[in-house]
C-alpha positions, 0 to 999 in steps of 0.5 A: 600799441600791440605789445602794450595791450598784452601787458596791461595786467602787468602794468596795472599790478605794478601801478596799483599804488596810484590813488584814483579820483572819484567819479563825481567832480571833486570838491576842492578850493583848487580850480579844476577842469574835468574833461570827458576822455577816451581811454588809454592803455599807455601814455608815450608820445614817442610810441603812440600817435593818438593821445590828446593828453600828450599836449598837456604832459609833454612839449616838443622843440616846436609847437603849433600856434593859433594858425597851425604854424610851427613856432618855438617851444622848448627850442628858442630858435633853429636854422637849416643848413642846405649844404650839410642837410642839417637842422640846428636847434637851440634850447631855452635856458633853464628847462626842467622836467616835472620832476625838477631834472634838467631837460637838455639836448641829451633828452632830445637825442634820446627821444628821437633815437627811441623813435627810430629804434625799430625794436620799439615799434613806434607808430611815428617812425615814418616821420623821422626816417630821413634823420641820419645823425643826431648830435649833441653840440652842447647841453642847449644845442642839438643838430639833426642831419638828414639824408635829404631835405624834409620840409615837414621836419620842424612840424614833426619836431613838435613831438614831446621830449622824453626824460632820458634819466628815467628811461635810458636802458629800460624797455620803453614799451613795457616800462611802468613809466608809460602809466606814470609819465614825466614830461615838460608840458603845462601839466604834470601827472598825479594819478591814474585810476585805471579805466576811470580817470587820469589826474594832472596838476599844473606845472608852475615852471612850464617854460611858456608860462604857468597854467591858470587852471590848477588841476585837470582830470581826464575822466574816462568816458568812452561812450559818447552818449554817456558823455552827454549825460555826464555833462548835463549832470555836472560831472564833466566841464568839457567833452567832445560829443556826436552831432546828435548829442550836440543838438541837445545843448545848442539852446541851453544857456548852461553850456557853450557849443564849440563847432570846430573845423577839422581836417579829420576825414572818414573813409572805407579802407580796403585791406590789400593784404587780403587776396580779394582786393589784390585779385580785383584791382579797380574795384575800390574805384568802382565802388566809390561811386556807390556811396551817397556822401551827401546823405551821410553828412546830412543824416549821420553828421547832421550837416556838421561836415562835408563830403570828402574826396581827398586826404588833403582837401582841407589844406592849402595843397588840395587839388579840386580837379580830381575824380570826386566819385560823386554819388552815381549808382549807375556809374558804379554798376557800369564800372563793376560790370566793366571789370567782368562782374555780372549779376547772379542768383540772389541779385549779387554780382559774381565773377568766376564763381566768386560773389562780390561780398565783403564786410566793413569793420567798425569799432563799437565805441564810435557810433558815428563810424558804425552809422557811416558803415551801415549806410555805405553797406546799404548803398552797396547792397542797393547796387548788387554788392553783398556788403555787411558791417562787422562791429568789433572791439579789436581791429584785425588789420591782417585779416579784415576785408575793409575798415571804417578808417579815420585820419587827418592833419591840418599841418604839413601835407606830408603828415598822414600822407607819406606814412599812410599811403607810402608802401610799407610805411608805419601807418599804412594799415591797408597794405596799399602800394603805388609806385608813383604815389611813393615817388611823389610823396618822397619828392614833395617832402624834399622840397622846402618851397611851398610853391615847388611842393604843390605840383607834386601833391596835386599829382599825388591826389590825382594818382590816388583818386585813380587808384584809391586806397580808400573810398573817402566819405566825409570830413567831420566838424568837432563838436565840443560842449563846455560849461560857460565858466571855461574860457580860452578855447580858440574856436576858429582853430582847425583841429586834427584827427579825432578833433585833437588839438583843442588843448594847444593853448591850455595853459592860458585857459581859466575856469 
């Protein structure tokens, strides 16, 4: 995303030809769903992890079903050869992209070679580094040879496939295609009114069945309070809102409230790229006792969530027998003092003339994170840590001392662990490094038997708890508000980071 941001103006000028849509829900005979969305600078699933819109515009070799199991999508079947460490995928016959061009094994190879090209800076590269060769056997067959078994690979092959005929030889990061994407998902791109809306229409040749809703508009509404207002005014049919705003809709017959479970957690990321944390090992663990998670769940989430102590707490691989860092200010103070800190003038801890002080950064567009950061800062102030909150639009990964982070996945336990906590991996924004964590995550992903993997993930959680990268705070429920005419949302599905995943079966929805 970093390179894209510097090129927004260029892309915007190149794409002014695209017509925008009105701020109000359009009058049309076509069935239309207007969704309150966050903003985008580019749409490219190969490069950028975040993007609810990807599941509408793109489709992978595999997908997730109602139970978050991996099932066929563009591929009709696949098998694994343990002797050659090779997955073989067979595509469905007759696949096409939205522009009518055939989708073949060449496009599959192109997509994953694009991700693996380090010059492209893909946020997803860590998921695929075990791939040593991609071979097109024939137009409908492609093989992936790995350096070691990787149980998560079928899960990661849910990645949306890119059109080679439109992107081959182009700079994948700067090409205008990122603002007018062509995929093979249930909906096809129509127009982008920058900062306002993205309009899509159904793709009748979608391989899993023609969508029922004819048009979907992602209306850009970054502010959560504004989403609530626009739901009430009829400008939106569906939006994710905060727990506070959801309360206004719960007894209103004009709306349906979907209270959905997620694997989406929040925590304080400690920036180990900053010398303060490198010079003071043990502090993250000590500070973790000072956070009143129950109070945060009650006051910020209004009970729509639960305290968190592990990145895998919501999945089948969780380990309950680790240090939870339950709220204990006395234990926090004792642990800090055991590290050589003493209370100085002003009531703050000091050591070697340095005050125990840092700021937690949070983005202004996410009030829940800002509120969490403020309570955490107050909890730490109460025990003698001069912790403050910085609300800033842009995240300074290199220089900030801490950040109110969010991750989570309801899928394979390798997801959002290997690339988040592994040394120098693609989403390890904290600069965290623990040799035993690296060993355990590498060993666990190489085991195909779930029962064989569990001890490794159990120990990983234990080691991470003893040497925390984050202070885990809470898991969040995802609260979606919809008009009652909208049908097809699977309320029991466990969603991922940012509540992503609600559109997993969007082609079956009606309105």
